[in-house]
Backbone bond lengths (Angstrom), bond angles and torsions (degrees), N, CA, C in turn:
res aa  C-N    CA-C-N  psi(-1)  N-CA   C-N-CA  omega(-1)  CA-C   N-CA-C  phi
1 M - - - 1.468 - - 1.525 109.36 -
2 K 1.333 113.98 69.16 1.466 120.96 -175.25 1.513 109.35 -139.37
3 A 1.322 116.56 138.13 1.471 120.67 178.76 1.513 109.73 -155.00
4 T 1.338 115.03 158.82 1.461 121.89 178.91 1.524 109.33 -131.13
5 A 1.324 115.48 133.90 1.463 120.79 178.39 1.518 110.13 -129.55
6 I 1.316 114.65 152.04 1.468 122.20 176.97 1.525 108.07 -122.76
7 A 1.333 116.00 128.29 1.464 120.59 178.67 1.519 109.48 -133.05
8 N 1.315 114.94 145.21 1.456 121.09 177.38 1.529 110.49 -92.78
9 A 1.324 115.57 151.34 1.455 120.01 169.73 1.524 108.95 -66.77
10 N 1.313 116.68 161.78 1.460 120.07 172.18 1.516 109.21 -130.86
11 I 1.306 115.98 146.94 1.464 121.53 178.16 1.519 108.10 -116.62
12 A 1.317 116.27 127.04 1.464 121.05 -175.07 1.522 111.52 -78.91
13 L 1.309 115.17 134.75 1.467 122.78 170.90 1.523 109.77 -90.18
14 V 1.327 116.25 -33.74 1.469 122.56 166.87 1.515 105.26 -117.33
15 K 1.335 117.06 119.80 1.458 122.00 -168.25 1.531 113.67 -79.37
16 Y 1.326 114.21 151.24 1.469 123.38 169.71 1.518 106.76 -101.92
17 W 1.342 115.78 123.57 1.473 118.24 179.68 1.528 108.65 -150.88
18 G 1.320 115.40 97.19 1.457 120.66 177.45 1.513 113.45 118.55
19 K 1.331 115.66 135.94 1.463 121.82 -179.01 1.528 111.20 -109.61
20 R 1.332 115.37 146.88 1.458 120.31 170.32 1.528 110.79 -95.56
21 D 1.340 116.23 -17.56 1.459 121.84 176.31 1.521 107.78 -142.44
22 K 1.351 116.71 110.63 1.460 120.81 -174.08 1.523 112.45 -75.24
23 K 1.331 117.49 -25.32 1.456 120.22 -179.13 1.518 111.22 -76.90
24 L 1.339 116.50 -44.36 1.454 120.95 -178.20 1.528 113.17 -92.72
25 F 1.341 116.68 -0.69 1.462 121.91 -179.85 1.526 111.01 56.47
26 L 1.315 114.72 51.92 1.464 120.36 177.09 1.520 108.04 -96.24
27 P 1.335 117.58 127.64 1.461 120.70 -173.37 1.523 113.36 -83.28
28 N 1.323 114.93 156.01 1.467 120.60 173.87 1.519 111.71 -76.47
29 N 1.317 116.59 -19.26 1.471 119.75 -179.50 1.518 110.19 -146.09
30 G 1.328 116.42 156.10 1.450 121.18 173.69 1.520 110.64 -74.28
31 S 1.325 116.65 170.25 1.465 120.86 -179.74 1.525 109.72 -151.18
32 I 1.323 115.39 159.84 1.463 122.48 176.82 1.524 108.21 -132.32
33 S 1.318 116.28 137.05 1.465 120.39 -176.50 1.520 111.22 -138.37
34 M 1.332 114.23 171.38 1.459 121.15 169.21 1.522 107.94 -115.62
35 T 1.325 116.72 126.27 1.456 120.89 173.40 1.522 107.63 -75.36
36 C 1.341 116.00 126.17 1.464 121.86 -165.39 1.524 113.96 -101.36
37 D 1.312 115.96 106.08 1.450 120.45 170.11 1.528 107.46 -66.22
38 G 1.317 117.08 120.63 1.462 120.04 -178.12 1.514 113.18 128.06
39 M 1.342 117.41 -20.76 1.474 121.41 176.72 1.525 107.56 -127.84
40 Q 1.332 116.52 101.91 1.448 119.19 -171.62 1.524 113.01 -130.54
41 T 1.322 114.08 157.20 1.458 123.34 172.51 1.520 108.31 -121.97
42 K 1.324 115.40 134.15 1.468 121.88 175.12 1.523 107.58 -116.12
43 T 1.313 116.61 127.79 1.462 120.60 -175.15 1.520 110.94 -133.30
44 T 1.337 115.13 130.62 1.458 122.10 172.66 1.522 108.11 -111.73
45 I 1.332 116.84 133.61 1.466 121.26 177.37 1.516 109.28 -132.65
46 E 1.311 114.79 140.32 1.460 121.04 176.56 1.517 109.31 -134.10
47 F 1.313 116.31 129.29 1.456 122.25 173.95 1.521 108.35 -100.25
48 S 1.329 116.74 135.05 1.462 119.56 -178.83 1.527 110.51 -155.41
49 P 1.337 117.71 140.84 1.466 119.93 174.65 1.521 112.30 -67.73
50 D 1.335 116.45 -12.27 1.467 120.25 179.14 1.526 112.57 -78.22
51 Y 1.331 117.61 -16.76 1.465 120.27 178.97 1.525 109.46 -85.74
52 D 1.341 116.57 132.30 1.469 119.59 -179.52 1.528 113.05 -95.13
53 Q 1.336 116.83 -6.44 1.458 121.21 175.88 1.524 109.65 -158.97
54 D 1.338 115.55 160.21 1.461 119.83 174.32 1.521 109.56 -73.41
55 T 1.315 116.61 138.84 1.464 121.21 174.67 1.517 109.42 -129.12
56 L 1.317 115.74 145.35 1.467 122.20 -179.07 1.511 110.05 -135.98
57 T 1.315 116.03 129.36 1.465 122.08 173.95 1.518 107.80 -124.98
58 I 1.333 116.92 122.52 1.462 121.54 175.76 1.519 108.21 -120.66
59 N 1.304 116.02 118.49 1.471 120.88 -178.77 1.522 111.33 50.39
60 N 1.345 115.66 45.66 1.468 124.58 177.73 1.527 114.41 71.42
61 D 1.329 118.42 6.17 1.461 122.54 175.99 1.527 108.35 -94.16
62 T 1.325 117.09 118.67 1.466 121.55 -176.51 1.522 113.32 -100.51
63 E 1.319 117.87 2.76 1.461 120.78 -174.86 1.530 113.36 -92.72
64 L 1.314 118.08 -8.96 1.458 120.78 -170.38 1.519 113.56 -68.08
65 I 1.339 117.95 -29.20 1.457 119.94 -178.12 1.518 111.12 -61.18
66 K 1.335 117.19 -30.39 1.467 121.24 -179.31 1.524 110.94 -68.15
67 E 1.313 117.38 -25.58 1.460 121.93 -176.84 1.527 112.53 -96.73
68 S 1.320 117.17 -8.09 1.455 119.03 -167.94 1.526 112.55 -111.83
69 D 1.314 116.98 76.36 1.464 120.75 174.37 1.527 110.54 -62.82
70 D 1.342 116.29 -35.69 1.467 119.93 -178.58 1.518 110.95 -63.24
71 L 1.323 116.78 -41.25 1.457 119.80 179.87 1.527 110.44 -66.36
72 K 1.326 116.86 -42.60 1.469 119.61 179.27 1.527 111.01 -62.98
73 K 1.328 116.75 -38.53 1.470 120.19 177.27 1.527 110.97 -62.73
74 H 1.327 115.84 -36.91 1.466 119.16 -178.97 1.529 110.59 -69.69
75 I 1.309 117.12 -41.63 1.466 120.16 176.35 1.523 110.15 -63.02
76 D 1.333 116.37 -40.48 1.470 119.52 177.50 1.526 111.47 -61.73
77 L 1.332 116.62 -39.08 1.459 120.67 178.43 1.528 110.66 -61.44
78 I 1.332 116.12 -46.70 1.468 120.05 -179.77 1.531 110.01 -63.84
79 R 1.327 116.69 -41.54 1.469 120.36 177.94 1.526 111.32 -60.46
80 S 1.342 115.74 -42.20 1.464 118.86 -177.77 1.525 111.62 -65.66
81 I 1.344 116.15 -37.88 1.468 119.91 178.11 1.531 110.55 -66.21
82 A 1.331 115.27 -38.80 1.469 120.28 -178.73 1.524 112.39 -79.13
83 G 1.336 116.75 -15.90 1.463 120.67 179.26 1.510 113.82 75.37
84 I 1.345 117.03 35.17 1.469 119.98 177.48 1.528 108.99 -127.44
85 S 1.317 115.55 165.22 1.467 120.48 178.81 1.523 112.29 -125.35
86 D 1.326 117.90 1.54 1.460 121.61 -178.10 1.532 111.12 -59.58
87 K 1.321 115.08 140.78 1.462 120.42 176.02 1.532 109.93 -76.92
88 A 1.321 115.24 165.30 1.469 120.03 -172.96 1.526 111.85 -125.19
89 K 1.308 113.91 145.80 1.470 121.70 167.33 1.514 106.91 -106.54
90 I 1.333 116.08 125.73 1.461 121.59 -176.83 1.521 108.83 -124.92
91 V 1.314 115.84 127.53 1.466 121.59 175.03 1.521 107.81 -126.55
92 S 1.328 115.68 129.20 1.464 120.13 -174.68 1.521 110.17 -135.02
93 E 1.316 115.46 144.44 1.471 121.51 176.52 1.518 109.32 -132.07
94 T 1.333 115.99 138.41 1.457 121.19 174.62 1.522 108.89 -122.60
95 N 1.328 115.73 156.31 1.469 119.28 177.00 1.529 110.86 -106.62
96 F 1.357 115.92 21.70 1.460 121.13 177.89 1.529 107.76 -152.49
97 P 1.349 118.55 161.63 1.465 121.15 -175.29 1.525 113.44 -61.24
98 V 1.342 115.17 144.53 1.461 122.77 -178.61 1.522 110.17 -95.36
99 A 1.352 116.16 140.81 1.469 123.51 174.38 1.526 112.62 57.87
100 A 1.346 116.09 36.83 1.459 120.63 -177.41 1.526 112.67 -123.24
101 G 1.325 116.65 15.96 1.462 119.57 179.97 1.512 113.86 89.72
102 L 1.337 116.28 25.94 1.461 121.07 -180.00 1.529 111.63 -121.10
103 A 1.322 116.90 24.00 1.470 122.46 174.95 1.518 112.99 63.25
104 S 1.336 117.14 35.30 1.463 119.53 177.90 1.520 111.56 -67.51
105 S 1.343 117.95 -31.58 1.466 118.97 178.74 1.524 110.77 -67.97
106 A 1.337 116.83 -30.30 1.470 120.14 178.70 1.518 110.87 -65.18
107 S 1.318 117.04 -53.49 1.468 119.34 179.72 1.524 110.52 -69.17
108 G 1.342 117.10 -34.59 1.458 121.34 -178.30 1.516 112.79 -64.00
109 Y 1.336 116.86 -51.10 1.460 119.80 -178.97 1.525 111.68 -71.19
110 A 1.328 117.31 -31.31 1.463 119.38 176.94 1.527 110.58 -65.08
111 A 1.335 116.44 -47.26 1.464 119.86 179.09 1.521 111.45 -65.38
112 L 1.324 116.53 -41.51 1.460 121.06 -179.97 1.530 111.95 -62.43
113 T 1.336 116.22 -48.35 1.463 120.44 -177.96 1.522 111.15 -64.49
114 A 1.326 116.08 -43.12 1.462 119.70 179.92 1.527 111.03 -63.58
115 A 1.338 116.61 -45.55 1.462 120.40 -179.24 1.526 111.25 -65.08
116 A 1.333 116.60 -42.51 1.466 120.50 -177.84 1.525 111.51 -64.80
117 T 1.314 116.70 -45.20 1.470 119.43 -179.49 1.530 111.44 -67.51
118 K 1.334 115.82 -35.59 1.467 120.02 176.98 1.526 110.02 -65.74
119 A 1.325 116.65 -44.00 1.467 120.93 -179.11 1.524 111.41 -61.99
120 L 1.321 115.95 -31.73 1.457 121.12 -177.95 1.521 113.07 -94.14
121 G 1.345 116.35 5.61 1.455 121.13 175.24 1.513 114.52 67.55
122 M 1.352 117.04 31.97 1.463 120.35 -174.22 1.536 113.40 -80.82
123 D 1.319 118.36 -21.77 1.475 123.62 172.28 1.538 112.78 49.89
124 L 1.339 116.60 60.19 1.462 121.38 -179.12 1.523 110.74 -88.59
125 D 1.339 117.07 144.40 1.458 119.23 172.13 1.525 108.78 -78.45
126 E 1.339 116.88 175.28 1.468 120.62 -172.27 1.530 112.14 -61.26
127 K 1.321 117.44 -41.49 1.462 120.82 -179.56 1.524 110.97 -63.64
128 A 1.314 116.93 -48.13 1.463 120.92 -179.49 1.526 111.18 -64.11
129 L 1.337 116.57 -38.48 1.464 120.13 178.22 1.523 110.75 -66.35
130 S 1.334 116.70 -38.61 1.465 120.88 177.33 1.527 110.80 -62.81
131 I 1.323 116.89 -43.95 1.469 121.05 -179.98 1.523 110.95 -63.01
132 L 1.326 117.42 -43.78 1.463 120.48 179.24 1.524 111.31 -67.41
133 T 1.327 116.73 -41.30 1.467 120.60 178.63 1.524 110.92 -61.22
134 R 1.333 117.11 -38.14 1.465 122.20 177.95 1.522 112.15 -55.21
135 R 1.320 117.19 -30.54 1.459 121.36 -178.77 1.526 111.74 -68.94
136 G 1.324 117.48 -18.78 1.460 120.48 177.15 1.513 112.31 -92.78
137 S 1.337 116.07 -42.31 1.463 122.70 178.60 1.513 107.27 -156.40
138 G 1.315 117.03 124.28 1.451 120.54 -174.57 1.511 113.77 -52.77
139 S 1.330 117.01 -55.04 1.460 120.07 -175.77 1.525 112.66 -67.67
140 A 1.337 117.06 -16.94 1.467 120.15 -179.92 1.515 112.04 -65.74
141 C 1.337 116.58 -25.08 1.474 117.76 -179.13 1.521 110.99 -63.34
142 R 1.348 117.68 -24.30 1.467 120.26 179.30 1.525 111.78 -75.86
143 S 1.342 117.40 -26.66 1.468 120.44 -178.65 1.513 113.03 -74.20
144 I 1.320 117.73 -8.09 1.461 120.59 175.12 1.528 110.38 -69.82
145 C 1.324 116.30 -26.48 1.470 121.40 -170.21 1.530 111.70 -106.75
146 E 1.314 116.80 158.28 1.464 121.70 -177.47 1.525 112.75 -92.57
147 G 1.330 115.28 160.03 1.462 121.30 170.96 1.514 113.68 67.11
148 F 1.337 115.39 -129.63 1.458 122.06 -179.81 1.530 107.92 -98.46
149 V 1.315 116.34 129.42 1.461 121.19 -165.15 1.523 110.67 -130.13
150 E 1.333 116.44 137.06 1.459 120.52 173.80 1.524 109.65 -113.25
151 W 1.343 115.08 132.43 1.461 122.16 173.92 1.519 107.26 -103.69
152 Y 1.325 115.86 116.55 1.459 121.53 -178.39 1.524 109.74 -82.43
153 K 1.321 116.35 131.97 1.469 118.77 -178.47 1.528 111.48 -67.84
154 G 1.321 117.13 -31.44 1.451 120.84 -179.97 1.520 112.09 73.63
155 T 1.317 116.09 169.57 1.463 122.01 179.38 1.529 112.42 -129.77
156 K 1.316 117.28 -15.26 1.469 120.66 -176.38 1.531 110.75 -76.56
157 E 1.320 115.59 143.02 1.457 120.78 -177.65 1.525 112.38 -67.38
158 D 1.335 117.46 -26.86 1.468 119.38 -178.41 1.524 113.18 -85.52
159 G 1.343 117.25 -3.20 1.462 120.82 176.94 1.513 115.06 78.04
160 S 1.316 118.36 8.72 1.469 120.75 -175.80 1.517 113.47 -70.03
161 D 1.342 117.42 -15.24 1.469 120.16 177.58 1.525 112.28 -110.84
162 S 1.326 116.42 16.45 1.470 120.95 176.26 1.523 108.25 -110.90
163 Y 1.331 115.56 97.92 1.457 121.51 -175.87 1.524 108.58 -152.20
164 A 1.321 115.99 171.42 1.463 121.32 179.83 1.520 110.35 -111.27
165 E 1.329 115.37 149.92 1.470 120.62 172.45 1.523 108.95 -151.31
166 S 1.305 115.56 155.93 1.466 120.43 178.38 1.524 109.77 -70.98
167 I 1.337 115.43 131.21 1.465 119.24 173.15 1.526 109.98 -101.05
168 A 1.340 116.36 -12.67 1.469 122.78 173.46 1.523 107.19 -158.82
169 G 1.316 117.26 129.69 1.458 121.27 -177.39 1.521 113.04 -69.95
170 K 1.324 115.96 172.59 1.464 120.92 -175.07 1.530 112.08 -64.45
171 N 1.325 117.34 -24.51 1.463 120.46 -178.84 1.527 113.18 -93.92
172 H 1.328 117.16 0.61 1.465 120.58 -179.68 1.525 111.03 -66.70
173 W 1.341 116.90 -41.28 1.467 121.34 -175.49 1.528 108.07 -136.10
174 P 1.317 118.14 69.05 1.467 120.92 -172.65 1.518 114.15 -66.68
175 E 1.344 117.42 -15.66 1.479 120.07 -179.47 1.527 112.48 -82.62
176 F 1.319 117.78 -12.83 1.476 121.65 -176.72 1.531 109.13 -71.25
177 R 1.318 116.55 137.58 1.460 121.36 -178.84 1.529 111.80 -137.14
178 M 1.331 114.19 149.92 1.458 122.16 165.48 1.518 107.69 -126.86
179 I 1.323 115.35 134.71 1.465 120.39 174.61 1.522 106.90 -110.47
180 A 1.327 116.37 113.79 1.468 120.45 177.20 1.526 108.10 -83.88
181 T 1.315 116.17 117.79 1.462 120.35 177.42 1.520 108.33 -97.42
182 I 1.308 115.71 126.02 1.463 120.91 -178.88 1.522 108.54 -100.40
183 V 1.329 115.43 115.38 1.465 121.53 -179.01 1.519 111.61 -112.09
184 S 1.330 116.96 -8.11 1.464 121.75 176.29 1.518 108.00 -159.06
185 E 1.338 115.77 135.88 1.459 120.40 176.80 1.520 111.25 -105.06
186 A 1.338 115.72 8.13 1.461 121.28 -179.95 1.518 110.92 -77.72
187 K 1.331 116.29 150.67 1.455 120.74 175.81 1.519 108.67 -69.06
188 K 1.317 117.28 133.20 1.467 119.86 -177.40 1.531 109.92 -70.14
189 K 1.343 115.44 149.35 1.469 120.92 -174.28 1.521 112.63 -74.36
190 V 1.329 117.18 -31.51 1.465 121.16 179.61 1.525 107.83 -117.16
191 S 1.338 117.41 117.29 1.453 120.18 179.76 1.520 110.21 -68.29
192 S 1.324 115.54 158.62 1.471 119.48 177.58 1.523 110.33 -59.05
193 R 1.318 116.18 -40.77 1.469 121.21 -177.66 1.529 110.75 -60.89
194 A 1.322 116.10 -47.58 1.466 120.03 179.94 1.521 110.88 -70.07
195 G 1.338 116.52 -38.49 1.461 120.80 -177.73 1.506 113.05 -63.68
196 M 1.338 116.65 -44.57 1.470 118.13 -178.10 1.523 111.40 -69.80
197 A 1.321 117.59 -34.08 1.466 120.08 177.25 1.522 110.47 -64.01
198 Q 1.316 115.81 -40.74 1.465 121.82 178.61 1.522 111.14 -64.33
199 T 1.335 115.74 -40.69 1.463 120.46 179.77 1.528 111.20 -65.97
200 V 1.318 116.87 -47.13 1.466 120.42 -179.55 1.528 111.03 -58.33
201 E 1.316 116.19 -37.93 1.461 121.06 -175.61 1.525 113.31 -77.59
202 T 1.333 118.28 -31.77 1.472 118.79 -168.00 1.521 115.77 -124.50
203 C 1.345 119.79 -15.67 1.465 119.41 -175.36 1.536 110.76 -78.72
204 P 1.342 117.91 123.34 1.468 120.16 -178.86 1.526 113.28 -72.15
205 Y 1.346 116.58 -13.20 1.459 120.63 -176.99 1.528 112.62 -105.34
206 Y 1.336 116.88 3.73 1.464 119.30 -175.30 1.526 111.92 -59.40
207 K 1.326 117.42 -40.86 1.475 120.21 -179.69 1.523 111.12 -63.47
208 D 1.333 116.67 -30.49 1.472 119.98 178.51 1.529 110.64 -71.23
209 W 1.335 116.37 -37.05 1.467 120.70 174.38 1.530 110.01 -59.25
210 L 1.333 116.23 -48.63 1.464 119.79 -178.64 1.528 111.97 -59.96
211 A 1.315 116.14 -36.19 1.468 120.90 -176.49 1.525 112.55 -65.34
212 T 1.332 117.77 -19.24 1.469 120.96 -177.40 1.522 113.33 -98.35
213 V 1.332 117.67 -13.13 1.457 119.89 -168.41 1.527 113.00 -69.37
214 D 1.318 118.38 -41.32 1.467 119.75 -178.08 1.528 111.74 -58.86
215 N 1.328 116.32 -38.42 1.464 119.75 177.96 1.537 110.71 -66.13
216 D 1.358 116.02 -40.43 1.463 119.38 177.02 1.522 111.04 -62.81
217 L 1.328 116.54 -40.07 1.468 120.44 178.85 1.523 111.06 -60.38
218 E 1.315 116.20 -47.29 1.464 120.02 -178.81 1.526 111.16 -63.98
219 T 1.341 116.20 -42.51 1.463 120.44 -179.01 1.522 111.49 -63.01
220 I 1.324 116.97 -46.23 1.463 120.23 -177.09 1.523 111.15 -74.18
221 R 1.320 117.53 -38.10 1.463 120.55 177.07 1.532 110.42 -57.65
222 N 1.319 116.19 -48.30 1.468 120.62 179.26 1.521 111.27 -68.01
223 G 1.333 116.36 -37.49 1.458 120.57 179.31 1.519 112.69 -63.50
224 I 1.337 115.75 -40.11 1.468 120.17 177.42 1.526 110.13 -63.92
225 K 1.303 116.74 -45.59 1.464 120.08 -178.00 1.527 111.54 -62.81
226 K 1.347 116.60 -34.70 1.469 121.14 179.67 1.525 112.46 -90.04
227 K 1.331 117.03 -5.47 1.475 123.24 -175.07 1.528 110.95 55.98
228 D 1.332 114.67 45.44 1.464 123.05 178.75 1.529 108.14 -93.18
229 F 1.345 116.20 92.09 1.456 120.99 -171.07 1.526 113.12 -61.10
230 I 1.311 117.81 -48.58 1.460 120.81 -175.43 1.532 110.78 -60.18
231 T 1.311 116.97 -45.52 1.465 120.26 179.49 1.520 111.42 -60.48
232 V 1.340 116.63 -47.40 1.467 120.71 -179.02 1.525 110.63 -63.51
233 A 1.323 116.78 -47.70 1.470 120.57 -175.29 1.527 112.16 -67.88
234 E 1.319 117.05 -44.44 1.472 120.15 179.34 1.519 111.17 -62.15
235 T 1.316 116.45 -43.64 1.464 120.44 -178.06 1.519 110.75 -67.69
236 A 1.332 117.35 -40.05 1.458 121.38 179.00 1.529 110.93 -63.49
237 E 1.321 116.44 -42.96 1.463 120.19 179.96 1.523 110.90 -62.17
238 Y 1.322 116.80 -45.53 1.461 120.76 -178.25 1.529 111.12 -68.45
239 N 1.343 117.01 -37.51 1.461 120.85 176.87 1.529 110.66 -60.70
240 C 1.309 116.11 -41.63 1.466 121.63 177.34 1.523 111.51 -61.00
241 L 1.323 116.37 -45.40 1.467 119.83 -179.08 1.527 111.66 -65.00
242 K 1.321 116.54 -37.01 1.464 120.02 177.52 1.531 110.43 -63.99
243 M 1.321 116.77 -40.96 1.463 119.37 179.16 1.518 111.13 -64.30
244 H 1.327 116.63 -44.84 1.467 119.15 -179.92 1.524 111.62 -67.42
245 A 1.329 117.07 -26.94 1.466 119.72 175.31 1.528 110.61 -63.18
246 T 1.344 116.89 -35.89 1.470 118.68 177.47 1.523 110.85 -70.55
247 M 1.317 117.75 -33.14 1.463 120.71 177.80 1.526 110.94 -67.18
248 I 1.324 115.65 -44.60 1.461 120.86 -177.30 1.517 111.15 -64.65
249 T 1.337 116.98 -30.46 1.465 121.09 -178.84 1.525 112.51 -98.68
250 T 1.326 115.81 19.30 1.460 122.71 172.98 1.538 108.30 -84.72
251 K 1.324 116.93 155.58 1.471 121.21 176.61 1.524 110.49 -111.86
252 P 1.345 118.45 122.13 1.459 126.39 -15.31 1.528 110.10 -67.16
253 P 1.324 118.47 158.20 1.464 120.82 -175.32 1.520 112.75 -62.54
254 I 1.321 115.20 145.43 1.469 121.79 176.19 1.523 107.42 -110.73
255 I 1.307 115.81 111.02 1.470 120.91 -179.24 1.523 107.85 -124.09
256 Y 1.316 115.47 104.83 1.467 121.17 -178.53 1.530 112.29 -83.76
257 W 1.323 117.28 -20.63 1.454 120.57 -172.40 1.526 111.43 -70.05
258 I 1.314 115.92 144.32 1.455 123.42 174.31 1.532 107.17 -121.16
259 P 1.346 118.96 172.42 1.468 119.08 -177.81 1.526 114.77 -52.19
260 A 1.331 117.38 -37.86 1.469 119.62 -179.97 1.523 111.48 -65.82
261 T 1.338 117.14 -31.52 1.465 120.66 176.15 1.518 109.87 -60.79
262 M 1.327 115.83 -49.05 1.462 120.31 179.79 1.522 112.47 -66.20
263 E 1.308 116.61 -33.42 1.467 120.64 177.61 1.532 110.20 -59.48
264 I 1.331 115.75 -43.35 1.465 120.04 179.55 1.522 110.64 -67.87
265 I 1.337 116.85 -46.55 1.470 120.61 -179.70 1.522 110.45 -56.25
266 N 1.305 116.85 -49.68 1.471 120.82 -177.61 1.519 111.78 -61.70
267 N 1.323 116.92 -38.57 1.460 119.54 -179.80 1.522 111.99 -73.30
268 V 1.329 117.16 -34.83 1.468 119.56 175.84 1.525 109.91 -60.39
269 L 1.326 116.57 -43.31 1.469 120.25 178.29 1.527 110.88 -62.32
270 L 1.319 116.69 -40.09 1.460 121.46 178.90 1.531 110.93 -66.16
271 W 1.332 116.36 -44.74 1.466 120.33 -179.22 1.526 110.77 -63.69
272 R 1.317 115.92 -34.31 1.462 119.58 179.23 1.528 110.51 -66.68
273 E 1.320 115.74 -38.78 1.474 119.73 176.12 1.524 110.77 -62.07
274 E 1.333 116.21 -29.65 1.466 120.88 179.66 1.532 112.28 -80.05
275 G 1.336 117.34 -6.23 1.454 120.41 176.18 1.515 116.28 110.52
276 L 1.350 117.43 -3.61 1.463 119.28 177.67 1.529 109.84 -75.41
277 H 1.310 116.89 138.88 1.465 121.48 175.10 1.525 108.05 -86.46
278 V 1.334 115.68 87.21 1.460 120.99 -174.91 1.524 109.22 -139.86
279 Y 1.348 115.18 134.88 1.466 122.13 -178.44 1.522 107.94 -138.66
280 Y 1.325 116.57 174.70 1.463 119.02 -178.14 1.524 110.80 -139.14
281 T 1.313 114.62 159.77 1.460 122.12 169.33 1.520 107.27 -144.61
282 I 1.336 116.60 152.76 1.463 122.12 -176.22 1.518 108.53 -139.73
283 D 1.330 116.48 130.06 1.456 120.63 175.36 1.528 109.28 -91.54
284 A 1.318 117.25 -160.02 1.466 121.45 -178.13 1.524 108.91 -78.92
285 G 1.315 115.44 81.81 1.455 122.49 -178.48 1.512 109.38 170.00
286 P 1.329 117.74 -178.88 1.461 121.21 -177.05 1.522 114.80 -86.92
287 Q 1.337 116.81 -11.75 1.463 120.08 -172.87 1.532 111.00 -75.57
288 V 1.319 115.58 137.81 1.463 121.17 177.99 1.525 108.57 -104.38
289 K 1.320 115.75 132.41 1.463 120.59 175.26 1.518 108.35 -105.47
290 I 1.302 116.16 124.18 1.457 122.43 -177.04 1.525 109.39 -91.92
291 I 1.322 116.06 130.27 1.459 122.28 178.65 1.521 108.37 -102.67
292 C 1.333 116.40 125.06 1.462 119.84 -178.33 1.527 109.38 -158.21
293 L 1.302 116.12 -175.19 1.460 122.14 175.92 1.523 110.02 -109.84
294 E 1.310 115.59 159.15 1.461 121.55 -175.41 1.530 112.42 -54.33
295 K 1.331 117.66 -36.75 1.462 120.63 -175.43 1.530 112.75 -65.29
296 D 1.340 116.94 -21.76 1.463 120.73 -178.03 1.526 113.43 -106.16
297 V 1.335 117.95 -1.31 1.466 121.17 -173.29 1.522 112.48 -58.89
298 E 1.317 116.88 -48.23 1.466 119.90 -174.77 1.532 111.09 -60.61
299 E 1.327 117.58 -45.22 1.461 121.15 -179.32 1.528 111.35 -67.14
300 I 1.318 116.84 -45.00 1.470 120.04 -178.80 1.522 110.51 -65.71
301 N 1.311 117.39 -43.19 1.467 120.32 179.80 1.522 111.25 -63.16
302 R 1.321 116.85 -39.49 1.476 120.82 177.25 1.523 110.74 -59.54
303 R 1.332 116.62 -43.44 1.459 120.76 179.86 1.521 111.79 -68.09
304 L 1.332 116.27 -40.09 1.472 119.78 -179.67 1.518 111.85 -60.30
305 L 1.323 115.94 -43.65 1.457 120.28 -176.08 1.532 112.97 -68.00
306 K 1.309 117.29 -13.61 1.469 121.46 176.66 1.526 112.65 -87.70
307 L 1.340 117.94 -10.86 1.458 120.86 -174.80 1.523 111.55 -79.05
308 N 1.329 115.34 146.91 1.455 120.82 177.04 1.529 110.05 -63.47
309 G 1.311 115.56 131.70 1.452 120.23 175.30 1.509 115.62 92.92
310 V 1.328 118.60 -10.82 1.466 120.34 178.45 1.528 108.62 -82.87
311 I 1.337 115.34 113.98 1.456 120.75 -177.63 1.528 110.54 -79.18
312 K 1.308 115.61 -47.84 1.465 120.73 177.56 1.520 108.50 -163.63
313 T 1.314 115.27 172.22 1.464 121.09 178.24 1.528 109.17 -129.93
314 I 1.330 115.33 153.62 1.465 121.83 174.50 1.522 107.08 -127.56
315 I 1.315 116.61 118.30 1.467 121.18 -178.91 1.525 108.90 -90.02
316 C 1.328 115.52 124.13 1.467 120.82 -174.93 1.524 111.08 -121.96
317 K 1.309 115.58 140.01 1.461 122.34 170.61 1.528 107.73 -115.58
318 P 1.330 118.96 169.21 1.466 119.68 177.84 1.527 110.40 -56.20
319 G 1.339 116.24 131.42 1.455 120.34 -170.53 1.513 115.04 -120.81
320 D 1.332 113.83 -177.75 1.460 122.52 -178.42 1.518 111.74 -73.33
321 G 1.326 114.46 156.54 1.450 120.45 165.52 1.519 108.98 -76.51
322 V 1.326 116.57 -171.76 1.456 120.71 -175.90 1.535 110.58 -62.46
323 K 1.334 115.52 141.02 1.465 122.13 -179.28 1.530 109.30 -131.50
324 F 1.334 115.55 158.70 1.452 120.99 176.86 1.514 110.39 -110.73
325 T 1.334 116.21 151.87 1.451 121.31 178.59 1.528 108.70 -143.37
326 N 1.312 115.69 153.18 1.470 121.31 175.72 1.529 112.21 -91.75
327 K 1.332 116.59 0.33 1.464 120.72 178.21 1.521 108.78 -88.67
328 H 1.338 115.64 89.12 1.455 122.28 -174.59 1.537 111.52 -77.78
329 L 1.328 115.90 159.33 1.470 122.28 -179.79 1.535 111.22 -87.84
330 F 1.309 117.43 -9.55 1.465 121.17 173.38 1.524 109.38 -154.61
């Protein structure tokens, strides 16, 4: 009962921020993302009656299982569906920082759920796997799918219509790029899960954010299908700013940005005035993701690496959904 899965992180062009059901991880709004070739998690899991407890190692760190009640609950959920009680050994590796605003939980839970269900012989189709993955981390359900992905908020109380699917495959728009700029490798102080709950409860403008999302979804969905870069990039940037506006006006305020974040934002605006087609989006963290086309990647990346506070960059194109491999980590 052992399997290994590889999943890519995804970066939202229309953000998910806030749940209508915290137990089933049902969102208040739909979202659209790009699955990012270049930021991946590889996870091996084995269930065995010989193990007396669950163990988790991420990037050689063995202490994380003690801090992760959510992860243990997710493994318990999968075990209950499969009808087994065996404990699990989990080993995971990422090629980008964890819990730093780079969607590591998305790729992490996607790889974990896929590997666990495969190890237990559950044979789920993509929709069912997306729904189950959502129960561990909302945005992770998008990492199950390739290319450009929409997560439907759904309306049913049981969550059976809240899942992700590809609206355009990875080869639909091969020139589209995101450059993830890493300005801090530290774990963020406020998790996305805690931050969105705080915003929903206390932000006076949260309902106004929700009122704009459906229009953003339609605009970006159509823009992706037509490969209309300016429309997609402009809308994604503005959607990001609206989401962060709700965070800033939360009590107490949630401000993930650091000086290097602002340095990148200001320079992107300047470069755009100079004629470069460059935009940005930011999730719950300090890292800025640059939206551009392949023809401008080399120039934009060169400029980014010269900015104060930029540690490194990861250039991503539309990537694969979750995959399985026989090359296990243990």
